[in-house]
C-alpha positions as CSV (number, residue, x, y, z in Angstrom):
1,X,0.0,0.4,0.1
2,X,1.0,3.1,-0.7
3,X,1.9,6.6,1.2
4,X,0.2,10.0,0.1
5,X,2.6,12.3,0.7
6,X,3.2,15.3,-1.5
7,X,1.7,18.1,-3.0
8,X,-2.2,17.1,-3.4
9,X,-3.5,19.8,-4.3
10,X,-8.0,20.4,-3.0
11,X,-9.0,20.4,-6.3
12,X,-11.8,23.0,-7.6
13,X,-15.0,21.7,-9.7
14,X,-15.6,23.4,-12.5
15,X,-19.7,23.9,-13.4
16,X,-20.4,25.2,-16.9
17,X,-24.1,27.1,-17.0
18,X,-26.6,24.1,-16.5
19,X,-23.9,23.8,-13.4
20,X,-22.9,20.3,-14.2
21,X,-18.7,20.0,-14.0
22,X,-17.2,20.6,-16.8
23,X,-14.7,17.9,-18.0
24,X,-12.6,19.3,-21.1
25,X,-12.1,22.3,-18.5
26,X,-11.3,20.1,-15.3
27,X,-9.1,17.6,-17.3
28,X,-7.7,20.8,-18.8
29,X,-7.0,21.7,-15.5
30,X,-5.8,18.5,-14.0
31,X,-3.0,18.1,-16.9
32,X,-1.8,22.4,-15.8
33,X,-1.5,20.7,-12.3
34,X,0.3,17.9,-13.2
35,X,2.9,19.6,-15.1
36,X,3.8,22.8,-12.0
37,X,4.7,19.2,-10.5
38,X,1.5,17.9,-7.8
39,X,2.4,14.6,-6.3
40,X,-1.3,13.8,-5.9
41,X,-5.2,15.5,-6.9
42,X,-7.5,15.9,-4.2
43,X,-11.5,16.0,-5.8
44,X,-14.3,16.5,-3.9
45,X,-13.0,18.4,-0.5
46,X,-13.6,21.6,0.9
47,X,-12.2,23.3,-2.8
48,X,-14.6,21.1,-4.9
49,X,-17.3,22.3,-3.4
50,X,-19.2,18.6,-2.3
51,X,-21.4,20.4,-0.1
52,X,-23.3,21.8,-2.6
53,X,-23.2,18.8,-5.1
54,X,-25.5,15.6,-5.8
55,X,-24.8,12.4,-4.9
56,X,-25.3,11.2,-8.5
57,X,-23.0,14.7,-9.6
58,X,-20.3,13.3,-7.0
59,X,-20.5,9.9,-8.1
60,X,-19.9,11.3,-12.0
61,X,-17.4,13.5,-11.1
62,X,-15.4,10.9,-9.5
63,X,-16.1,8.9,-13.3
64,X,-14.1,11.3,-15.1
65,X,-11.7,12.6,-13.6
66,X,-9.6,9.9,-11.1
67,X,-9.5,7.6,-14.5
68,X,-8.0,11.0,-15.8
69,X,-5.1,10.8,-13.7
70,X,-4.5,7.9,-11.7
71,X,-1.4,6.9,-13.8
72,X,0.1,9.9,-13.7
73,X,-0.4,10.9,-10.0
74,X,-2.3,10.1,-6.7
75,X,-5.9,10.5,-7.0
76,X,-7.4,11.5,-4.0
77,X,-11.2,11.5,-3.5
78,X,-13.1,13.0,-0.2
79,X,-16.5,11.1,0.6
80,X,-17.9,13.3,3.5
81,X,-21.1,13.9,4.1
82,X,-23.3,13.5,7.1
83,X,-25.2,10.9,5.7
84,X,-23.1,7.5,6.6
85,X,-24.4,5.8,4.0
86,X,-23.4,8.4,1.3
87,X,-20.1,8.2,2.2
88,X,-19.5,4.8,2.6
89,X,-20.9,4.8,-1.7
90,X,-18.9,7.1,-2.6
91,X,-15.8,4.9,-1.1
92,X,-16.6,2.0,-3.5
93,X,-17.0,4.6,-6.4
94,X,-13.7,5.9,-6.2
95,X,-12.0,2.2,-5.0
96,X,-13.8,2.1,-8.3
97,X,-12.6,4.0,-10.5
98,X,-8.4,3.2,-9.4
99,X,-8.4,6.1,-6.7
100,X,-5.1,6.1,-4.5
101,X,-6.7,6.9,-1.3
102,X,-10.0,8.7,0.1
103,X,-10.5,12.1,2.1
104,X,-12.8,11.4,5.2
105,X,-13.9,14.9,6.9
106,X,-15.1,15.5,10.5
107,X,-19.3,15.2,10.7
108,X,-20.1,18.4,10.5
109,X,-23.2,20.4,10.9
110,X,-24.5,18.1,13.7
111,X,-22.1,18.7,16.4
112,X,-20.8,14.7,18.2
113,X,-18.9,14.4,20.9
114,X,-15.6,12.8,20.6
115,X,-16.9,9.0,21.4
116,X,-18.9,10.2,18.6
117,X,-16.1,10.8,16.5
118,X,-14.4,8.4,17.2
119,X,-16.8,5.7,16.2
120,X,-17.6,7.2,13.1
121,X,-14.3,6.4,11.8
122,X,-13.5,3.3,13.6
123,X,-16.8,1.7,11.3
124,X,-15.2,4.0,8.0
125,X,-12.3,2.9,8.3
126,X,-13.2,-1.2,8.9
127,X,-15.0,-0.6,5.9
128,X,-13.1,0.7,2.8
129,X,-9.8,-0.4,1.2
130,X,-8.3,2.4,0.8
131,X,-5.6,4.2,2.8
132,X,-7.8,7.0,4.6
133,X,-7.2,10.1,5.3
134,X,-8.3,12.0,8.5
135,X,-9.7,15.9,7.5
136,X,-9.6,17.9,10.5
137,X,-11.3,21.7,9.5
138,X,-13.0,22.9,13.5
139,X,-13.3,26.4,12.3
140,X,-16.2,25.0,9.7
141,X,-17.1,21.7,11.4
142,X,-17.0,22.9,14.7
143,X,-15.3,19.7,15.6
144,X,-11.3,19.8,16.4
145,X,-10.1,16.1,15.5
146,X,-7.2,16.8,18.3
147,X,-4.2,14.6,18.5
148,X,-4.4,12.6,21.2
149,X,-8.0,11.1,19.1
150,X,-6.6,10.6,16.0
151,X,-3.3,8.9,17.6
152,X,-5.7,6.2,18.9
153,X,-7.4,5.5,15.6
154,X,-4.2,5.1,14.0
155,X,-2.9,2.9,15.8
156,X,-6.2,0.8,15.9
157,X,-6.4,1.1,12.1
158,X,-4.1,0.2,9.4
159,X,-6.1,2.4,7.0
160,X,-6.4,5.7,9.1
161,X,-2.9,6.4,7.0
162,X,-3.0,9.9,7.9
163,X,-4.6,13.2,8.7
164,X,-4.6,17.1,7.0
165,X,-4.8,19.3,9.6
166,X,-6.6,22.5,8.8
167,X,-5.6,24.6,12.0
168,X,-3.9,27.4,12.6
169,X,-2.0,25.7,15.2
170,X,0.9,25.0,14.5
171,X,1.2,22.9,17.8
172,X,-1.9,20.9,16.5
173,X,0.3,20.1,13.1
174,X,3.5,19.1,16.0
175,X,1.3,16.9,18.2
176,X,0.0,16.0,15.2
177,X,3.4,14.4,14.1
178,X,4.5,12.3,17.6
179,X,2.1,9.7,15.6
180,X,4.8,8.7,13.2
181,X,6.3,7.8,16.4
182,X,4.7,4.3,16.8
183,X,3.5,4.6,12.4
184,X,6.0,5.6,10.7
185,X,4.2,5.2,7.7
186,X,1.5,7.7,9.1
187,X,1.7,11.3,6.8
188,X,0.3,14.9,8.0
189,X,-0.5,17.5,5.7
190,X,0.1,20.9,6.0
191,X,-2.9,23.8,4.8
192,X,-1.8,26.4,5.3
193,X,0.5,28.6,3.3
194,X,1.9,30.7,5.8
195,X,3.0,27.6,8.4
196,X,4.9,26.1,5.1
197,X,8.8,26.9,6.0
198,X,8.0,26.1,10.0
199,X,6.1,22.8,9.4
200,X,8.2,21.4,6.3
201,X,11.3,22.1,9.4
202,X,9.1,20.0,11.2
203,X,8.9,17.2,9.0
204,X,5.5,17.2,8.0
205,X,4.9,15.0,4.9
206,X,3.4,16.9,2.1
207,X,1.0,20.3,1.5
208,X,-2.9,20.6,0.4
209,X,-3.4,23.9,0.2
210,X,-5.4,25.7,-2.1
211,X,-2.9,28.0,-4.1
212,X,-1.6,24.8,-5.9
213,X,-4.4,24.7,-8.1
214,X,-2.7,27.9,-9.9
215,X,0.8,28.0,-8.6
216,X,1.2,24.2,-8.5
217,X,5.2,24.9,-8.9
218,X,5.3,27.3,-6.2
219,X,5.1,23.6,-3.5
220,X,6.3,21.9,-5.9
221,X,9.4,23.5,-5.4
222,X,9.8,23.9,-1.9
223,X,9.3,20.5,-1.3
224,X,12.5,20.2,-4.3
225,X,14.3,22.6,-2.3
226,X,13.9,20.2,1.1
227,X,15.3,17.3,-0.8
228,X,18.3,19.1,-1.7
229,X,18.3,20.4,1.4
230,X,18.9,24.9,-0.2
231,X,17.8,26.1,2.5
232,X,17.2,29.9,0.4
233,X,15.5,28.2,-1.9
234,X,13.1,27.1,0.6
235,X,12.7,30.2,1.7
236,X,12.1,31.8,-1.7
237,X,9.7,29.4,-2.9
238,X,7.6,29.9,0.8
239,X,7.3,32.9,0.6
240,X,5.7,32.5,-3.1
241,X,3.4,30.4,-1.6
242,X,2.2,32.9,0.7
243,X,2.6,35.5,-2.2
244,X,-0.2,33.6,-4.2
245,X,-2.0,32.6,-1.1
246,X,-3.0,37.2,-1.3
247,X,-6.1,36.4,-3.3
248,X,-7.4,34.7,-0.3
249,X,-8.9,37.9,1.0
250,X,-11.2,38.7,-2.3
251,X,-13.2,35.4,-2.1
252,X,-16.1,34.0,1.1
253,X,-15.3,31.7,0.7
254,X,-12.4,31.7,0.4
255,X,-12.7,29.2,-3.0
256,X,-14.0,31.1,-4.6
257,X,-11.2,33.4,-4.9
258,X,-9.3,29.9,-5.8
259,X,-11.6,29.5,-8.2
260,X,-10.9,33.4,-10.0
261,X,-7.6,32.7,-10.0
262,X,-7.7,29.2,-12.1
263,X,-10.3,30.4,-14.6
264,X,-7.8,33.8,-15.3
265,X,-4.5,31.6,-14.9
266,X,-6.2,28.6,-17.1
267,X,-8.5,31.2,-19.9
268,X,-11.9,29.6,-19.1
269,X,-14.9,31.3,-17.2
270,X,-16.5,28.5,-15.2
271,X,-20.3,29.1,-13.3
272,X,-20.8,29.3,-9.4
273,X,-23.3,26.9,-8.1
274,X,-25.8,28.8,-5.5
275,X,-24.8,30.4,-3.0
276,X,-21.6,30.4,-5.1
277,X,-21.4,33.8,-7.1
278,X,-18.8,35.2,-9.6
279,X,-16.9,38.2,-7.2
280,X,-16.8,41.6,-8.1
281,X,-15.3,42.9,-11.1
282,X,-12.8,45.3,-8.6
283,X,-12.6,42.0,-6.9
284,X,-10.8,39.8,-10.2
285,X,-9.0,42.6,-10.8
286,X,-7.3,42.0,-7.8
287,X,-6.6,38.6,-8.2
288,X,-5.5,39.6,-12.2
289,X,-2.8,41.9,-10.4
290,X,-1.3,39.7,-8.0
291,X,-1.1,36.8,-10.6
292,X,0.4,38.8,-13.1
293,X,3.1,39.9,-9.9
294,X,3.6,35.7,-9.8
295,X,4.9,35.7,-12.9
296,X,3.4,31.8,-13.5
297,X,3.8,31.6,-16.5
298,X,8.1,32.8,-17.3
299,X,10.8,30.3,-16.7
300,X,10.8,31.5,-13.7
301,X,8.1,30.3,-12.0
302,X,9.6,27.3,-10.3
303,X,12.9,28.9,-10.1
């Protein structure tokens, strides 16, 4: 069973005018990210807007995108849902399509106690057949997967192979990394660009950061610089990641700003699904200026 590591962007979902997946645009976007040096692609995460999609729409995305990328990079599929049966259906669909792993968000909307959440992930781990990454995003779910809880789950269930820890506190991430003491194959992923330099020094296994949708070269360069031990290159890559993250300020939720950046980089225009709306023209212009300053189309992007 191959470990999930490296750069695995949370891929945005591009919709057509009818609200269906625009597969041509999404495949071109996948090609762009793969050229930029990603190690995997994570579909149906928060940035992928799984929460506004029907179950059939999610399955259709899995059937279209996983086979398209799986022989080039690791395909990871978000299976989060408020209904356990839906979650298991998505896991089965991902397995049939050839996914390398699953991303399961903490149960959300109704905030359950720790005992409930532990039972939930235990059940998932016993009923899926792919490596399972726990997706901890307490700012949205209302529940924090504390490192002690994740440690118990990782120790008990072989298929629980990692965590995407979307928290502002680096100490939280550092505690997650201690799980590797009892399970060396366990992977800890960082989400925020501002944490990249510190956490790469602590031994984080990879990044699931939204800017890699439109600027994957920067995070890929950071990981490459780590392998060569070039501190100055690491610092420059991390700085570029933070510069790219400036686009976050112009979308609420930030995924709308990330999608706008993708549209501009790819030369396409998607349609938003309510409650998502297109960004105001002034915000689109600001994002355009940020992208121009990043020189993403030049040979200097990965340097």
